[in-house]
C-alpha positions in Angstrom: -47.7 14.7 34.9 -46.3 12.6 32.7 -42.9 12.5 31.5 -42.4 12.5 27.5 -39.6 10.5 26.2 -37.4 12.4 23.3 -36.8 9.9 20.7 -34.2 10.0 18.6 -34.3 6.9 16.6 -35.6 7.6 12.7 -35.7 11.3 13.6 -32.2 12.2 12.6 -32.1 14.8 9.7 -31.0 13.2 5.9 -29.5 16.7 5.3 -26.8 16.3 8.2 -26.2 12.9 6.4 -26.1 15.0 2.9 -23.6 17.4 4.9 -21.0 14.3 5.9 -21.5 13.3 2.3 -20.4 16.6 1.0 -17.6 17.2 3.2 -16.6 13.4 2.9 -16.5 13.2 -0.5 -14.4 16.3 -1.4 -12.0 14.6 1.2 -11.3 11.0 0.8 -10.8 12.3 -3.2 -7.1 13.7 -2.0 -5.9 9.9 -1.3 -6.6 8.2 -4.5 -8.3 10.9 -7.1 -4.7 12.4 -7.4 -3.0 8.8 -8.5 -6.2 7.2 -10.3 -7.0 10.6 -12.2 -3.2 11.1 -13.1 -3.1 8.2 -15.6 -7.1 8.1 -16.5 -8.7 9.1 -19.6 -8.5 12.5 -21.0 -12.2 12.9 -22.7 -11.7 16.7 -23.5 -8.6 15.5 -25.4 -10.8 13.8 -27.7 -14.2 15.8 -28.4 -15.0 19.0 -30.0 -16.2 21.6 -27.1 -20.0 22.1 -27.1 -22.0 24.4 -24.4 -24.5 21.9 -23.1 -25.8 24.4 -20.8 -25.5 28.4 -19.7 -25.9 28.9 -16.1 -26.4 33.3 -16.1 -23.0 34.5 -17.9 -21.0 30.7 -17.2 -20.8 27.8 -20.1 -20.8 24.8 -19.4 -19.1 22.5 -21.8 -20.9 18.8 -22.8 -17.0 17.2 -21.5 -17.3 18.7 -18.4 -21.1 17.6 -17.9 -20.5 14.5 -18.9 -17.4 14.1 -17.2 -19.5 15.0 -13.7 -22.6 12.7 -15.0 -20.6 9.7 -15.6 -18.1 10.1 -11.7 -22.1 10.5 -10.4 -23.4 7.6 -11.9 -20.8 5.0 -11.9 -20.3 1.9 -9.3 -24.5 2.1 -8.1 -24.9 -0.6 -6.5 -28.7 -0.6 -7.8 -29.4 -0.2 -11.2 -32.6 1.9 -10.6 -30.8 4.6 -9.1 -29.2 5.2 -12.6 -29.5 8.2 -13.8 -30.1 9.3 -17.4 -28.2 12.4 -18.4 -31.3 13.9 -18.6 -32.3 12.9 -15.2 -29.0 14.3 -13.6 -29.4 17.8 -15.5 -31.6 18.9 -12.7 -29.6 18.0 -9.8 -26.5 18.9 -11.7 -28.3 23.1 -11.7 -28.9 23.4 -8.6 -25.1 22.5 -8.0 -23.7 24.9 -10.3 -25.9 27.7 -9.2 -24.7 26.9 -5.2 -21.4 27.6 -6.4 -21.9 30.1 -8.7 -23.6 32.2 -5.9 -20.7 31.1 -3.7 -18.5 33.1 -6.0 -20.3 35.9 -6.2 -20.9 36.8 -2.4 -16.7 36.0 -2.0 -16.6 32.7 -0.3 -13.8 32.2 -2.1 -12.0 34.9 -0.5 -12.6 33.8 3.0 -9.2 32.8 4.8 -10.3 29.1 6.0 -11.9 28.4 2.5 -8.1 29.3 1.1 -6.6 27.4 3.3 -8.4 24.1 3.4 -8.4 24.3 -0.8 -4.4 25.0 -0.5 -4.1 21.6 1.4 -6.2 20.1 -1.2 -3.8 21.0 -3.9 -0.4 20.3 -1.7 -1.9 16.5 -1.6 -3.4 16.7 -5.1 -0.2 18.1 -6.7 2.4 15.0 -5.5 2.2 12.5 -8.3 2.1 15.7 -10.6 5.5 17.6 -8.9 7.7 14.3 -9.5 9.3 12.0 -12.7 6.6 9.6 -12.9 8.2 7.7 -15.6 11.7 7.7 -14.0 9.1 6.3 -10.1 8.1 3.4 -13.0 11.7 2.8 -14.3 12.9 2.5 -10.2 9.8 -0.5 -9.5 10.7 -2.1 -12.2 14.6 -2.1 -11.5 13.8 -2.8 -8.2 11.6 -6.1 -9.7 14.7 -6.8 -11.3 16.6 -7.2 -8.4 14.6 -9.0 -6.0 14.7 -11.4 -9.0 18.4 -11.6 -9.7 20.8 -11.8 -6.2 24.5 -10.2 -7.0 27.4 -11.7 -4.6 29.9 -9.1 -3.9 32.9 -8.2 -1.6 33.9 -4.4 -0.3 35.9 -2.8 1.1 35.4 0.5 2.9 37.2 3.6 4.3 35.4 5.2 6.8 34.0 9.1 6.8 31.2 10.6 8.3 28.6 13.2 6.3 29.7 15.9 8.6 33.3 15.5 7.7 35.6 18.4 6.3 36.7 18.6 3.3 40.4 17.8 4.1 39.3 14.7 6.3 36.9 13.8 2.6 40.1 14.1 0.5 42.3 12.3 2.7 39.8 9.6 2.8 38.9 9.9 -1.0 42.8 9.1 -1.8 43.2 6.5 0.5 40.7 4.7 -1.1 41.7 5.4 -4.9 45.4 4.0 -4.2 43.9 1.2 -3.1 41.4 0.4 -5.6 44.6 1.4 -8.2 46.4 -1.5 -6.6 43.2 -3.8 -7.1 43.0 -2.9 -10.6 46.4 -3.6 -11.0 46.4 -7.1 -9.9 46.3 -6.9 -6.5 43.5 -10.1 -4.9 40.7 -7.6 -3.5 39.6 -9.7 -0.6 43.5 -10.1 0.7 43.5 -6.0 0.3 40.0 -5.8 2.2 41.2 -8.1 5.0 43.9 -5.5 5.5 43.1 -2.1 4.9 39.1 -2.3 4.8 37.8 -0.4 8.0 34.8 -2.2 8.4 35.1 -4.5 11.2 34.0 -8.0 10.1 36.7 -7.5 7.3 39.0 -9.3 9.1 37.4 -12.4 9.8 35.2 -12.2 5.8 38.1 -10.6 3.9 34.7 -8.1 2.8 32.9 -11.0 1.5 29.6 -9.6 1.9 27.7 -13.2 0.2 24.6 -12.8 -2.2 22.1 -9.8 -1.4 19.5 -8.4 -3.6 17.2 -5.0 -3.4 16.6 -2.9 -0.3 18.6 -5.2 1.7 22.0 -2.7 1.1 21.8 1.1 1.4 21.0 2.2 -1.7 24.3 4.0 -3.1 25.9 0.8 -2.7 23.2 -1.5 -4.1 23.4 0.9 -7.2 26.5 0.5 -7.9 26.6 -3.1 -7.3 24.2 -3.6 -9.7 25.7 -1.1 -12.2 29.2 -3.0 -11.9 29.5 -5.8 -14.4 30.1 -9.2 -13.1 33.6 -9.9 -12.5 34.5 -6.7 -12.4 35.7 -3.7 -9.6 33.5 -0.7 -8.8 33.7 2.7 -9.2 34.3 4.8 -5.8 30.9 4.8 -4.1 30.1 7.1 -1.1 27.2 6.6 1.5 26.5 7.4 5.2 29.4 5.3 6.2 32.1 6.0 3.9 33.8 5.5 0.4 33.5 2.0 -0.7 34.6 0.0 -4.1 32.9 -3.4 -4.7 34.3 -6.7 -6.6 31.0 -8.3 -8.1 31.5 -12.4 -8.4 28.3 -13.0 -9.1 24.4 -13.0 -10.1 22.0 -15.8 -9.9 18.3 -16.2 -9.8 16.7 -15.6 -6.5 15.5 -18.3 -4.7 12.4 -17.0 -3.3 11.6 -17.8 0.1 10.9 -21.2 2.0 9.3 -22.1 4.9 10.4 -25.1 7.4 9.8 -26.6 10.2 13.2 -27.9 12.3 14.5 -30.0 15.0 17.8 -28.8 16.9 20.2 -30.3 19.1 22.0 -27.1 20.3 25.8 -26.6 21.3 26.5 -24.9 24.3 28.6 -22.5 24.8 32.5 -23.5 24.6 31.4 -27.4 23.6 34.0 -29.9 23.2 34.7 -32.4 20.4 33.2 -35.1 22.4 29.8 -32.9 23.5 29.5 -32.2 19.7 29.6 -35.8 18.4 27.2 -36.9 21.6 24.9 -34.8 19.9 25.2 -35.9 16.9 24.0 -39.2 17.9 21.3 -37.7 19.2 19.9 -35.7 16.2 20.7 -39.2 13.9 18.7 -40.8 16.0 16.1 -38.7 15.7 17.0 -38.3 12.1 15.4 -42.1 11.9 12.3 -41.8 13.2 11.1 -38.8 11.1 12.3 -40.6 7.9 10.9 -43.2 9.1 7.5 -42.1 9.7 7.2 -40.3 12.7 5.2 -37.3 13.5 7.7 -34.4 12.7 5.9 -31.5 14.3 5.8 -34.1 17.9 9.4 -34.9 17.2 10.3 -31.2 17.5 7.9 -30.4 20.3 9.5 -33.2 22.6 13.7 -32.9 21.4 14.0 -29.9 19.9 16.6 -27.3 22.3 14.9 -24.3 19.9 12.4 -23.6 22.2 10.8 -20.9 20.4 9.9 -23.2 18.0 9.6 -26.3 19.6 6.2 -24.8 21.1 4.7 -24.9 17.2 6.2 -28.2 16.0 9.1 -26.1 15.2 7.9 -24.1 12.7 9.8 -21.3 11.6 8.7 -17.8 9.5 9.3 -17.6 6.3 12.7 -16.9 5.2 15.4 -16.2 2.6 19.2 -17.2 1.9 19.6 -13.4 2.9 18.6 -13.4 6.3 19.2 -16.7 7.3 22.3 -19.0 8.3 24.1 -19.8 5.3 24.7 -23.5 6.4 20.6 -23.5 7.6 19.3 -21.9 4.1 22.0 -24.0 1.5 20.5 -27.1 3.4 16.6 -25.6 3.4 17.3 -24.3 -0.5 18.4 -27.3 -1.2 15.2 -29.3 -0.6 13.2 -30.0 -4.0 9.7 -30.9 -2.7 7.2 -29.9 0.4 7.5 -32.8 3.0 11.4 -33.5 2.0 13.4 -33.8 5.3 17.2 -32.9 4.9 20.4 -35.0 6.4 21.4 -33.6 10.1 23.6 -30.6 8.7 25.8 -28.3 10.9 25.7 -24.8 11.6 27.8 -22.8 14.6 24.7 -23.2 16.7 24.2 -27.0 16.7 23.0 -29.8 14.9 19.3 -29.2 12.4 17.0 -31.6 10.6 15.1 -29.5 8.3 11.4 -30.5 6.8 10.7 -28.1 3.8 7.0 -26.9 4.3 6.4 -24.6 1.4 8.8 -22.6 -1.4 7.5 -19.2 -3.0 9.5 -18.1 -6.1 9.4 -14.1 -6.9 5.9 -13.2 -7.5 4.5 -11.2 -10.8 5.7 -7.6 -10.7 2.3 -6.1 -10.3 1.3 -8.3 -7.4 4.9 -7.0 -5.7 4.3 -3.1 -6.8 2.6 -1.7 -3.8 5.4 -3.1 -1.4 8.1 -1.9 -4.0 6.7 1.2 -4.4 6.1 1.2 -0.8 9.6 0.3 -0.3 11.1 3.1 -2.5 9.4 5.7 -1.3 10.1 5.1 2.3 13.9 5.5 1.0 14.8 9.0 1.5 18.4 8.0 -1.1 15.9 6.7 -3.8 13.7 9.7 -3.5 16.6 12.0 -4.0 17.6 10.3 -7.3 13.7 10.3 -8.5 13.3 14.4 -7.3 16.8 14.8 -8.8 15.3 12.8 -12.4 12.5 15.6 -12.5 14.6 18.6 -11.5 16.7 17.7 -14.2 13.6 17.3 -16.7 12.1 20.5 -15.6 15.4 22.5 -16.1 15.3 21.1 -20.0 12.1 21.5 -20.8 11.9 25.4 -19.7 15.2 25.7 -21.0 16.8 27.2 -17.4 19.8 29.0 -18.1 22.5 30.4 -15.4 24.6 34.0 -16.1 27.6 32.6 -15.3 29.3 35.6 -15.5 26.9 37.0 -12.6 27.1 34.1 -11.1 31.0 34.6 -10.6 30.7 38.1 -9.8 28.5 36.9 -6.9 30.9 34.4 -5.8 33.9 37.1 -5.9 32.1 39.7 -4.1 31.0 37.3 -1.2 34.7 36.3 -1.1 35.7 40.1 -1.0 32.3 40.5 1.9 33.8 37.6 4.0 37.3 39.5 3.9 35.8 42.3 5.2 33.2 40.7 7.5 30.1 43.1 6.4 27.7 39.5 5.3 26.6 39.5 2.0 27.3 42.0 -1.5 25.8 45.2 -1.4 22.3 46.6 -3.2 24.8 46.9 -6.6 24.5 43.7 -7.5 20.9 42.8 -6.9 19.5 43.7 -9.9 21.9 41.6 -12.3 20.1 39.0 -14.0 20.9 35.3 -12.6 18.6 32.7 -13.7 16.3 32.6 -16.5 13.8 29.8 -17.3 10.4 29.6 -19.7 9.1 33.0 -18.9 10.6 33.8 -15.8 13.9 36.3 -14.9 15.2 35.9 -11.9 17.9 38.7 -10.1 20.7 38.1 -8.1 19.1 40.0 -5.3 16.2 37.4 -5.3 19.0 34.8 -4.8 20.1 36.9 -1.9 17.1 36.7 -0.4 16.8 33.1 -0.7 19.9 33.0 1.1 19.2 35.2 4.1 16.3 32.8 4.7 19.0 29.8 4.4 21.0 31.8 7.1 23.7 31.4 4.8 26.9 32.0 6.3 30.5 31.5 4.1 33.4 29.6 4.7 37.2 30.9 3.5 37.7 28.6 0.5 35.0 27.1 0.6 32.3 30.0 -0.7 32.0 28.5 -4.4 30.9 25.2 -3.4 28.2 26.4 -0.9 26.6 29.2 -3.2 26.5 26.2 -6.1 25.0 23.7 -3.9 22.2 26.3 -2.5 21.6 27.6 -6.2 20.6 24.2 -7.4 18.2 24.3 -4.3 17.1 27.5 -5.4 16.2 26.7 -8.7 14.7 23.1 -7.7 12.4 25.3 -6.0 11.4 28.0 -8.5 11.0 24.8 -10.9 8.6 23.2 -8.8 7.1 26.4 -7.7 6.8 27.2 -11.5 5.1 23.9 -12.8 2.8 24.0 -9.8 1.4 27.4 -11.9 1.2 25.3 -15.3 -0.4 22.1 -13.8 -4.0 22.7 -14.8 -2.5 24.3 -18.4 -0.5 20.7 -18.4 -2.7 18.1 -17.0 -6.8 18.3 -17.9 -7.3 15.8 -15.7 -5.7 17.4 -12.7 -7.5 20.9 -13.7 -10.6 18.7 -13.1 -10.3 17.4 -9.9 -9.2 20.1 -8.4 -11.7 22.5 -9.9 -13.9 19.3 -8.3 -12.3 20.3 -4.8 -13.1 23.8 -4.9 -16.5 23.5 -6.0 -16.9 21.2 -3.4 -15.5 22.8 -0.3 -18.2 26.0 -2.1 -20.9 23.7 -2.0 -20.2 23.0 1.0 -19.7 26.1 2.8 -22.8 28.0 1.4 -24.9 25.2 2.2 -23.7 25.6 5.3 -24.9 29.1 5.9 -28.1 29.0 3.6 -29.8 25.6 4.5 -28.7 23.7 7.1 -27.7 26.7 9.9 -31.1 27.8 8.8 -33.0 25.1 9.5 -30.9 24.1 13.3 -30.6 27.6 15.0 -33.9 29.2 13.8 -36.1 27.4 15.7 -38.9 30.1 15.6 -39.3 29.7 11.8 -39.1 25.9 12.3 -42.1 26.6 14.7 -43.9 28.7 12.5 -43.5 25.9 9.4 -44.2 23.1 12.1 -47.5 25.1 12.6 -48.3 25.9 9.1 -47.4 22.8 7.6 -49.4 19.5 7.3 -49.1 17.0 9.6 -47.3 13.6 8.3 -45.2 12.5 11.1 -47.2 9.7 13.6 -46.5 7.8 15.7 -47.1 3.6 15.7 -49.0 1.9 18.4 -47.4 2.9 21.6 -48.5 2.5 25.3 -48.7 5.9 28.0 -48.7 5.4 31.1 -47.2 4.1 34.5 -44.6 1.2 35.7 -45.7 1.4 39.4 -43.1 0.0 41.9 -44.9 -1.2 45.5 -42.7 -1.8 48.3 -44.8 -5.5 48.9 -46.9 -7.6 47.1 -49.9 -6.7 49.3 -49.4 -2.9 48.6 -49.1 -3.8 44.8 -52.3 -6.0 44.9 -54.3 -2.7 47.3 -53.0 -0.2 44.2 -54.0 -2.3 41.5 -57.2 -3.2 42.9 -58.0 0.7 43.6 -56.6 1.3 39.8 -59.2 -1.1 38.5 -62.3 0.4 40.5 -61.7 3.8 39.9 -59.2 6.3 37.5 -57.1 7.8 40.2 -54.2 10.7 39.3 -50.7 9.9 40.3 -50.9 12.2 43.1 -54.0 11.3 44.8 -52.5 7.7 44.8 -49.5 8.9 46.3 -51.3 10.6 48.9 -53.1 7.4 50.1 -49.9 4.7 50.0 -46.8 7.3 50.6 -46.2 9.0 53.8 -43.8 11.6 54.6 -41.3 9.0 55.9 -41.9 6.1 53.6 -42.9 5.7 49.8 -44.8 2.9 49.4 -45.3 3.2 45.8 -42.9 4.8 43.0 -44.2 6.2 39.6 -42.4 5.9 36.4 -43.9 7.8 32.9 -43.8 5.8 30.5 -44.7 6.3 26.6 -43.6 3.2 24.5 -44.2 1.9 21.3 -43.2 -2.2 21.2 -40.0 -3.6 21.4 -39.0 -0.4 23.1 -39.5 -1.4 27.1 -39.3 -4.9 28.2 -41.3 -4.3 31.2 -43.8 -2.3 29.0 -43.7 -5.3 26.3 -44.4 -8.0 28.8 -47.4 -6.6 30.3 -48.8 -4.7 27.2 -47.8 -6.7 24.2 -47.4 -10.6 25.4 -43.3 -10.1 25.3 -41.0 -12.2 27.0 -40.7 -11.6 31.2 -37.5 -10.3 31.8 -34.8 -12.0 33.3 -35.0 -11.0 37.3 -38.3 -8.9 37.2 -40.7 -9.4 40.1 -44.0 -9.0 39.0 -45.6 -9.3 42.3 -44.4 -6.4 43.1 -44.3 -4.1 39.6 -47.3 -3.7 37.1 -48.3 -1.1 34.5 -51.2 0.9 34.3 -52.4 3.1 31.4 -54.0 2.9 27.9 -52.7 2.2 23.8 -52.7 5.2 22.3 -53.3 4.7 18.1 -52.5 7.7 15.9 -51.0 10.0 17.7 -49.1 13.1 15.5 -46.0 13.7 17.1 -44.8 16.8 18.3 -42.0 19.0 16.9 -40.3 17.9 20.0 -40.2 14.0 18.7 -39.8 14.8 15.6 -37.5 17.4 14.7 -34.9 15.7 13.0 -37.6 15.0 10.9 -39.3 18.0 10.0 -36.4 20.1 10.6 -35.0 18.2 7.2 -38.5 19.0 5.6 -38.1 22.3 6.6 -34.5 22.1 5.0 -35.9 21.2 1.5 -38.3 24.4 1.6 -35.6 26.6 2.1 -33.6 25.0 -0.2 -36.3 25.2 -2.7 -37.4 28.5 -2.2 -33.5 29.7 -2.6 -32.9 27.7 -5.7 -36.1 29.5 -7.6 -34.5 32.6 -6.3 -31.2 32.0 -8.1 -32.8 30.6 -11.0 -34.4 33.8 -11.3 -30.6 35.7 -10.6 -28.9 33.4 -12.8 -31.4 32.5 -16.0 -30.4 28.7 -17.3 -30.6 28.3 -20.7 -30.1 24.3 -22.0 -28.8 23.1 -25.3 -31.1 19.9 -25.7 -29.5 18.8 -29.3 -25.7 19.0 -27.4 -27.7 16.9 -23.9 -28.8 14.2 -26.4 -25.5 13.8 -27.7 -24.7 12.5 -24.0 -24.8 8.3 -23.7 -26.5 7.3 -20.8 -24.9 4.7 -18.4 -26.4 1.4 -19.0 
């Protein structure tokens, strides 16, 4: 009995790839579409709306059709695949028919659909629910700060973010008194050395040296660059406590430098004699490198910095701010690539430095991705952006707080706290608290929010607690309202969101009406195969056996016998195999050229397989030409054809259900992509 081998190569259904493309094209747009389309050209604002197509009772504008036409015919690698608007129209009509049917059948009401679409919308809204102009301003600000470094001293009075109001007030009063002394003429660094609670202040008197963007906590950085050079700052709070700082200087950033160095390291508690001896060794090495000796080879041989010595003394790129000051000063003083420094001293040893390369600050567009990433990763900077957007929405929607009613709420909470009965009673709930745009929000709604926040009022802290929570509540309400307005305010957002909406519907209904039918209804597929004209055939292929004998003698006997007369596998088995011993073994094969090395060797003149023993193994059978593939052998191909038939029948029924009218004049006005 012949064993048939099911083939996979070339038989995968094209429709399976279509399923992937529909799903992937919908999903991957989330990452890029939200950001690119936010700034893209708004065609609908430039052209008068004109209906180009009517499907059932749904009208399609020229702008909508053109946007889809251009989206699906842009970045085509092969020009012959470009379609004209007329050529694209049939595809677009089929797409709209399927989406329209999905809506009429309620696919958009299914929970899984709404959850998936909601997830896409959440990602899509992110760049719209922030102050884009403020973020651009932050990028430019950060870029300026990478170009210009500031040198400053600071004084710290520690207070944790969780400190009580009383402890916070003590810390603020203390630093405020110190600031007054400095403003009155006291030396900043002496005051810092005496009173600062930064442990390093005793040694450096608060001097931080030069620094630039992203090297300090953001509120500290912000205050440093807001304070004029030579002046003392206002008090600023970070997670470490309260700070004041004095800005000493601003200079153009020196960029980055890459060097190789040779180091003679100081042992711990080195004596002056040892240091002097090491200096003599360093001087000797310096004479060699300045006389033309290979710097890298000398570094490998003499440098005590074992981490870099193996690499010829080469160090990673560094800025003046992330390197030992004495080393950085000498490295950045070198004017040209290849220049070598004198022997210089740092707290760690004697060094000889050779400049390899220097990079100045790059243009903003090259640094933009890195700057944007750093801004987004910094919660303090993001907080500034969120606050800016909140202020913008409050102004745009003319938000008003009913202060008398808010005061009543504060008083009621205070009274309730005394009575220990939780939040105020129902009598306050209907009072109006906030209005903005067309929204009117009551005290009761805010009280529900307080309960969700597990609000527990503290005595004498009710007002600041409620104000803080009210601002959080307002921000949530504004963002939620703004989300509902995005389609009206941003046509590009509306268009891409509609694409997600339609794309998911298209996938789901196509899966149910076409793909699943072809893959699960085996009876219909078999009936289609039986009735259709056969069009898938094998190439020439060898069908027969690979026969392996236990030894050359047996192989000769079997092959000789088969050359004399045709015997079945059972007859050969009966002749040569016994109950206890299999002298020959059969493998049924059906292979085209290139599919099996043994068949290729015997039948197609291929290379002998490595390790193959032709004295015990041979093939027997014949080459079959133009053999039709069975349904099993070509399931993917016939399944794809079957899907096309199902789709055609479905589209025909939809065209009867939703008649199509084309405005040819409007269609001709749409320019083709060249």
